[in-house]
N, C-alpha and C positions, 0 to 999 in steps of 0.2 A: 358382928357375926350374924348371919341369917339365922332365923329361928323357925321352928315348926309353926308357931303362932302366926308368923307373917304369911306362910303358905296357906293356912286355914283362912286368914283374912282375904287373901287373893282369891281363894275359891268362892267365897261369898261375893266378892266384887265382880267377878266375871261370869257368875252363874247365869245371868239373864242373856248373855251373848255367846258364850262358848257352849259347845255340845258336851253333854256327858256321854262320852263315847262308849260303845258296847264292849263287852269282854267275850271273846270267842274261845270255845273249846273244841278240840278235835281228838277223838280216840285214836285216829290214824296217826296224827302228829305225836301224841303221847307215846305210842308204840315205837315210832321211829326214833324218838329222842330218849326214851327210857325214863321219862319223868312226866309229871302232870303239869301241863303248860296252860297258863291263863294269859291270853293275848289281849292286851289293852289296845284297842284299834284306833290309834291316833291318826292313822291313814284316812280315817273317816271324819276327822275333825274339819272344821271350816278351814279353807285354804289347803287342805290335804295333809296337814302335819301338826304335831304338838306345838309348833312355834306360835300358833295363834294365841295360845294361852298367855304366854309371856308378853307378847306384843300388845294384846288387849289390856292386860294388867298395867303395863307401863304407860300406855296412852291414857288410861282412866285416872292415873295419878297426876297428870299434868293439869296445871291451872288453865282456865279458859283462854287467857292471853297467850299462853304457850301453845295451846292447840291451834290457835289462829295463825301462829308463826309457821307451823309445819315442822317436820322432823326429818332427820337424815340418818342413814345407816349404810352399812356394807353387808353384802349377802351373796352366797352362792345360789340362792334361790328361795328356800323355804322361809327364812326369816323376812326377807324382803316382801314376799307375797303375803305373809301373815300380817306384817305391819301395814301394808297397803290395804288389806282386807279390813283390818280393825280401823284404819284411818278413814276408810270409806264410810263405815258405820258411824264414826264419831265426828266426821267433818274435818279431818286432819290431813293436809297434803303430805305425801311421803316421797322423799328422794332417796334413791338407792345407788350406791357405787357397786357395779356388777363386773366381775372379771370377764375378760373377752372370751374365755373358754367355758363359760357357764352353760349348763344344760339349756338347749333351746326351749324345752317344755317348761322349765322353771322360769326362764326369762319371759315367756308368754304369759305365765301365771301372774307374774308381777305386773305386767302391762294390763292384763285383764282387770285387775283390781285398781288400776289408775295410778300406779307408781310412775314417777319420772326416773328414768334410768340414765346413769352417767357411766360410760365404759371406763374401766380401769384395767391395769395389767393383773395377771394372776399372781397369787402369793401374798403372804402376810405383810411384807414390806410395802407393797402398793396399797393395801387396805389401810395400814396405819398412816401412810402419807396422805391419803385421801381424807381420812377423818381429821387429821391434824389441820389440814387446810380449811376444811369446813368449820372446825371449831374456832379457828382464827377469825372467820367471817361471822361468828356469832350464832352458828347453827345449834339447834338442840339435837344432840346425838342420842339415839336409842340403839345401843350396841346389840349384836346378835345373842350374846350370852353373859358377858361379864358385867352384870348390873343387878342390884338387889331385886328390883321389880320384875326383871326378866326371870331370874332364878325362882322367885316366889311363884310366879305364874306357871312356870314349867313344872314345878313340884306338884301342882294340882292334879296332874294325870295320875301320879303315884298315889296321891291321897284318895282319889275316887276308887282306884283299884283295891287299896287296902281297906277302905271303908266297906266295900262290897265283899271282899274275901280276906278278912283279918287273920285267917289261919295260915296264910302263905308263909313258907319258910324264908323266902327272899325274893328280891327283885333283880332284874337284869335290864340294863339300858345301854344304848350306844354311847360312846364317848368321843366328842369332838372338842368343842370349847369348854364343855363341862356344865352348861346350864341345866340340862335335863338330869344328868347324873347327880349333881350336887343337891338339887332340889329333892330328887328321889331318895338320896341318902338320908336327908333330914326326916323325911316322912317314914322311911323304913325304921330308923332308930326309934321313932315315937311308937311304932308298933312292934318293937323288939324283933325285927326281921333283918336279915343280911341284905347287902346291896352290892352288886357287882357291875363294873363297867366293862365294855368290850370295845377294843380298837382293832383296826386292820394292822397287820404286820408292817405294811408299807406306810403307816401313819401312826407310829407308836410313841409319839413324843409325850403323850400324857402319862403313860406308864413310866417312861424314862424320867419325867419330871418328878413323879412321886418317889421313885427309887433314889434319885440324886438329891432331892430336897430343894430344888429350885426349878423354875419354869424353863423348859427347853424349847427352842424354836420349832415351828412346824417343819416336818420333813417335806421334801419335794413332792408336788402333787401328782403321784403316780397311781394311787389306789383308785379303784372304781367307786369307792364310797365317798362321793363328792361332798356330802354334808359333814364329813368328819376331818377335813383337811385343814385344820386350824389348831393353834396352840391353846393351852389353858390360859385363863385370865387370873388376875390376882385374887378376885373374890372366889371364883370356882376352885382354884388351887388350894386356897386356905381351908375351904370346907372339905374338899376331898382328902386332904392330909389328915384331917381329924376323923372323918366319917366313913369313907369308902372301905368295904371289906377287902376288895382286890380289883385289879384291872387285868383282864386276860386278853390274849391276842388271837386273831384268826386270819387265815389267808384269803386273798381275793377269790381263789378257787372254791374254798369252803363257803364263802358268801354266796357265790353264784349257785352252788348246790342247795344252799338253804333257801334262796329265793324260789327255786323250782319246787322244793319240798313244801313250802308254805302254799304255793299255787296249787299243787296236787291235793293237799289236805284241806284247804279252806276256800279255794277259788280266788284268793287275793294275790295280786301281783304287787309286791312291796318294793320299796327302794333298797338298793344294796346296803345303805347305812342301817336301815331297819333290820335287814337280814343278818347282820353281824351277831345279833343276840341269839338267833336260832342256831347259827353256826357254832357259837360258843357252847350251847347246851349239848350239841352233838360231839364236839371235840373234847370236852372235859367231863366225862361221865364220873370221874372220881370226885368231882365237886357236886354235880347236879343230879346224879342218878337217884331215882325213887323219891325225889323231893317235889313239893308243890311250889312251882316257881311262877311268879308274875313277870311278864315280859312287856315292855313298852314298845309297841310297833310304831316307830316314830314318824313315818311318813309313807305316802303312796304316790308321790309326784314323779312318776317314771312312765315312759311310753309303754302301752299295753303289749303283752306278748301272748300269742295263742297257745 
């Protein structure tokens, strides 16, 4: 089982390469949401998302001969770009299986950092088949979320936030595969804080998995939250079963409204996946009203909007 100590060690390991991202406050946002919101701006992280933390930590754990071999992954965009960015720093070639319907902006980010892209069909079945084939060929796989080194790296965002603001009542993060949320849960528990995950209603397999006690397959990719359209992994599921306070759901319409609200209050145009957290604070005042809440703004790799 992953531990808080592994996350603290990851923070030390990546400190020289990852940014300690700022925490933004907005009185206007607080008023709109009815609580005190502390935005951990991982949209300002290297490669534009929190994913750089886990990718960097995972690559730093490889032996020199493994780094020289290169690594393989699958990604809708942010993990692939993060792994390629970290690989460029460390001299590791990165190959990414990318769904044909992936965001053009996120695809260009991966190419910008030197990733080799292999097109695959959308959906979990195609992802798993691609990785199985690569594994048979002897590739070193760095998965997007279901790996101890990835989870430990992702948890460092929450660690920085609670180190700076230990008085927070709780944390809120998006939930896709669970790497960010499971790492954040372990950090929150160390600081005696609550930790909530947020999923789109159209991609609610994580909440279903926790309610049913076994991992459910990803739902059809219909939500605008492209970074959250994946099922839980065995590592993340095990942690969330023990540690998460709750998983709440939001609609795509609420996510779009939350994106606009954050833009109006902070000037930041964030990804729909990131905006799920703000949508949740708005939808569930019975949970979050008048609380001091830390929110992981997971990414900003989205075309700008005026």
